[in-house]
Each structure stands twice: as C-alpha cells, then as structure tokens.
N, C-alpha and C positions, 0 to 999 in steps of 0.2 A: 758684405752680404752675398750668399750665395743661392740661386734656385736649382731645385733638383729638374734635370732636362728630361725630356721624355725619352724613351727607350730608342737607340739609333740600331741598326744592322748594320753589323762588321764592315768599317770600310767605308760608311757611308755618308761621313763627313771629311775627307783624307783632303779635299781641297779646304774647308774651311777650317780644320786645322792647320796647313801648313800657312794659308794666309794670320789667321793669329798668332804663327808662331811670328810669323816676319816683321808682324805690327808690334810685337815686345822686343825684338831684337831691334828693330828700327828706333823705337819708343825709349831707348835706352840712352840716344844720342843727346846733346842741348839741344832743346827747342829752337834756339840761334842756327847753328846745324844743318836743325831740318827746314828750317825756315829759308834758308840760303841754298841749301838742296833742291826746297821746292821751286824758289824762284824759278834755277835755272832750266827746270822740268819744267814750268810755264811756260818759260821761252819758247821749249821746242813743242810746247804744247797747240801754242799759236798756227803751227804749222799741220802738226800730226792730228789734230782734234776739228776740222772742219764741220764738222756740228755743234760743239759748244760756239766756234767762232761766229756761226752764225747767228746763233741767238743771242749771242752778247750784243750783235753790232743792230740786228734788229730792236734788243727791248733799249740800249739807247739811242737808236733814232728814233721811237716811238716817244720816249722819256726825255728827250733832250732836243725837241725839233731847231732850238735858237744855235743849238752850237754846229759848227762846222763840221765836213765830214771828215776833216785831216784831225780836229780835237776826238771826234767819237772816237777814231780808228785807234788813236794813241790811248783813248780811255780806255777802249776793250781787250787791248795788250798789256796795261796795266791790272786791269780787272781778270784776266787768265793769268796771269802770274800770280796774282795775290788771292785766286781760289787753290791754285798749287799748292801755293805756299799755308794756308791753313789748312788742307788737306795733310802735306804733311806731318804739320805741328800736331796734327789732331793725333798721332800714333801714340806722340810722348803721354797725351792728356788722357790717353786708353791704356797706359802702360805705367806710367811713374804715380806716388800720392798728391795727392790736393796740394798736401802739407811742402813737399818738395817744388813745384809749380806758384802758386801764390807768390813766392817772393819777386817773381817776374812782375807781378802790378807795382806799378812805382806809385799810384796817388788814386782819389777816385774825384768825378767833379760833379758839383751837386748833388753831392749826398744828404743835404739838410731836407731835401726830396722824402728821400726814405727812412731818414730821421722821427721828421715830424708823421708819414705814413704808420712808421712802426709806436709812435706815442697815443697814436690814437687807437690803437690795439683793433683796426678794420682789418679786415685780409687784403693783401695786398694782391694785386697780379702785373706781373713784371710783361710788356711789352718787347720780345727778343726778335729783332730779323737775324735774316743771313750776314752778319756784318761783322766784320774784325773776327776775332777766336771766340764765336760763340759755347767753345766746349769749355773753354777758361772759362768762362763767365760765369758755367753753371757752377764753378767750386766757390768764386767768388760769395754767389747771392746763399749759397747753402750755409757759407758761416756769420751770413748778418740777421738770414731769417731761418723761420720754424718750414723746410720748405719739400713741399710735395712736386712733384713731373710727371708728366705721362710717359711711357714708353711704351713703343712698339718692339717688338720682338724681330731679330733677323733669322733667317733661314738657317742657318748655320750653329746648333749648336755651342760649338767651339767661341765663336767669333760672338755670338749672343750674350755667352757667360763674362768674356772679356769687357764687352761693351756696358754690359751692366752693373758690374763690378765697379769699373769706373764712375759712370755717371750716379751709381746708390752711394757712393759717400759722402756721408752727413745728408742724404737726401731720401725723403723717401719715396717710391714710386709704385706708380698705378698706372692699372693697364693702359693706354690708347685707345679704349671702347668705349659702351655707352655707360658701362661699371666704373672707369674711372673719368669717367666725365661726372657721374653723378658722385663718385667721394669725393671731387674735390669742390661742387658745389655744397656739401656736407661740410666740406673744412673750413673754408673760407670766411664762414661767421663766426668760427672759433679763432680767427685770426691767423692761420695757417699764410703762406703763403705759396704762388705758384709762377711759371714761367710760361709764353706761350710765343706760339711760332706764328707772326700774323700774315707773311707773307707766301704762304702757300697755296695755291689755287683749292677750295675745295669741292663738295659738289655742289648743285647746282640748288640741292635741297636744303644744304645748310648754310649757303651764301647769298650777298647781298651783291647787287651793282651799282658801287660807286666808284668815284674818282682816285687814281693812283698817279701822280705825276701827271693830272690833267686825261689821263686816259681811262677809261671806264674799264674796270677790272672787277671780279668777281672776285669777294671777300669774304673770310670769316664772319662769321656772328657771336661765335662761339666766345671772341676775348668781351663783347660788348654785355653780351647775356652773361656769363661769369661775373662778371664785374656790377656789373648793375642789379643784377637780381640777388646778388649777396650782400650787398652793402658795403663794396670794397672799395680801395685805390687802387689806381691804377698809374703806370707810370713808363714810358719807356726805356729800356736799357741795354747796355751793349760793353763788351771788350775791344778795346782801338790799340791796333798797334802804334807806337811812338816810331818818330823820325828816326832811332836809332835802328831800328828792324828786329831788334832783341825784345825788349820789353813793350809793356803795355799800361795801359790805364783803362779804369772804369769809368761811366758816365750812367747820368739820369737824365732823361727827360721828360718833362711835363707832358701832362696831355691838356689840347683844350678844356674848355667847361664843356661843350658840347659832346663832349665821349659820354658824357653821362646822362643825353639826353633820353627819354624814353623812344624815342623814333629810331627805330636800326638804323636807318639808312643816313640820317644826322650822325651816330653816335659809331659808323663803321667809317665814315669819310672822316670823322675827325680822327680817329685809330692811325689811319693811311698818312695823313699829314705828318704825327706824330713821326712815322717810319720816314718819310719823306725828308723831316728834320735831320735823322740819325744818320740816316745815306748819303746827307749834304756834307756832311761832318768831314767825309773824305770821299767821294764816290767812287775812288778803284776797289775799296776794301769791300764795296758790295758783291753778292755772288747776283752776278748778273745772266750767270751761265744758266737758270733755272727759266722754264717757259712760263713766265708769271701769267701772260696774256693767251693761254693757250686756248680757250672759249670765249665766243665773242657773243656779245648781245645782239638778237637780232638776225641772228642767222649771219652775221658779216663773217666777209675772210679771215678763215685762220690766219697768221702772218707770218707763222716759221714754214708754213709749205712753199 
C-alpha cells in the first residue's frame, strides 16, 4: 500500500532519500546480525550519548529506588544496548516482508486471552509499551486480528513512504489525529482491533496523573476511553527477545478489573500496572531512554535538568 506524497521541490528530500536507501540496504541483513551490530553500538553509545545515559539513570532511580546504585548502573548499560539493538532490528522490519520475519517468533504466551476476546466479537485494544521489538509485534497482531493502527507521517516523504509501506502490511492505517481517533471509535464496536502506546507522555489536557512504578506520571486517557466507551476488551501485548538473542516470543498480559472502571484515574492506574508487569518480565528490554517524567505535578522540579 502506497500513498501519494505531496509534491516536493527538486533535491528537497536528498537527506531522506539517502537515509531510506541506507535503511533498505542495512535491513536486508539477517535480524540476528543487525542485533549483534546494535549491541556493539550500544556499548559505544553508553559513552557517546551522555544525554540518553542520564535519562536512563534518572528513570531507573525513580522507578527502582530499592535497587543499589550498582544494580541500576548495570541495568542502564544493558538498557541502552537493548534499545540500540532494537533500533538496528527495526531496519529489517521496515525493509523485509512480514512473511520473512514472522518465523523468528517462536511461540506465544497466554494467547487464550486473545482467543477469548476474539470469541466475544468485541473490539480489542492492545496495550503495547516500548518493550522488546514493538515493530515486529505489529506484524503478529495483524495476522491474528482485523487491525487498525494510527500513523503519524514523518517529514521526509521518502522515509515516510518506507515506514508506511512496512507498517501497513495487513494493517489499515489511520491518521494520528482527531480523525484517526474518531475512526477507531467507530471501528472497535464492529469487532476491529488496534494497538496503542501507553507509555508516552500526553498533553496535560489528554492525560491524567496516576502512579507508574510508584511515581506520579502524566498518563494517557485514550487507552481507557477507547476501550470502555466502545465496550471493547483490553490486554497488554509485547514481543520479547529470547535468551538466544536471535529469536522472539509474543505474550499477552491481562489487565486488572479496575481498568474497566468508569473512574478515569482508576482505569489509567490499572493500565500502568499492566505496563509495569510487562516491563518486569525483563527490565533491560524496556526503552528507559524516554523522558517519561518530563512534566511533574504541582510545579515539582523536572528530574532531567
């Protein structure tokens, strides 16, 4: 599936075309080799990317205060290696067909959760944090469900076309704006499914303050609203790297009954607990490099300064 891009002035997207070409060439390498390269680059990034290093350490100190500084330091180094590994692996998911990559998923855990939801003929909302290889998880979801996903175009037309073509394999894409949200609200009651990122900081207007690993965090309302206002079923979902470093497995995580509460704070807090359980499967595979606590309630100091 391709879209018509807006007309561009000659030479206006040279950088984007070069980057897209590089991703395509790199993405033809085996996923295990890309992961190995990413792991090596991640070791270098620990020293070359002080900003990411600081954010990771701050997040781990806030979320795991009971761990010793030495434990958090070791976990931070592992996290940056895993994040860099995933970044390299994404080149393959943007360049290779889903049929070639799906065999790398060895098994599924707790898939009865999905089977029961499909049997109910209700809409399904997947809670998909930045854990493991989230791009590969999209391919698996699309094979199991009639999937819609929100997509925000990137500035470079060449890069945008590459990403859109990859993500739209077996998936209907809707714009990541009000029109796309309306489309999801209409589609879910018809038994469609969607995946939503629960761990990116929303605007103050679209968020609610609830705990995340014991830290008050601005949390999206959208996941709770999409599920409860359409009578859908929610579940956590992820694609976790296996110990061999070359293959993956997918898993489903149930949400607490509180997630279906009419109280948005109760529901959002339950969603965060689901995300926490996913992360605790293997904390190093979570993207701790994101400034999750950038906004603070009651004018508290920002932790990343």
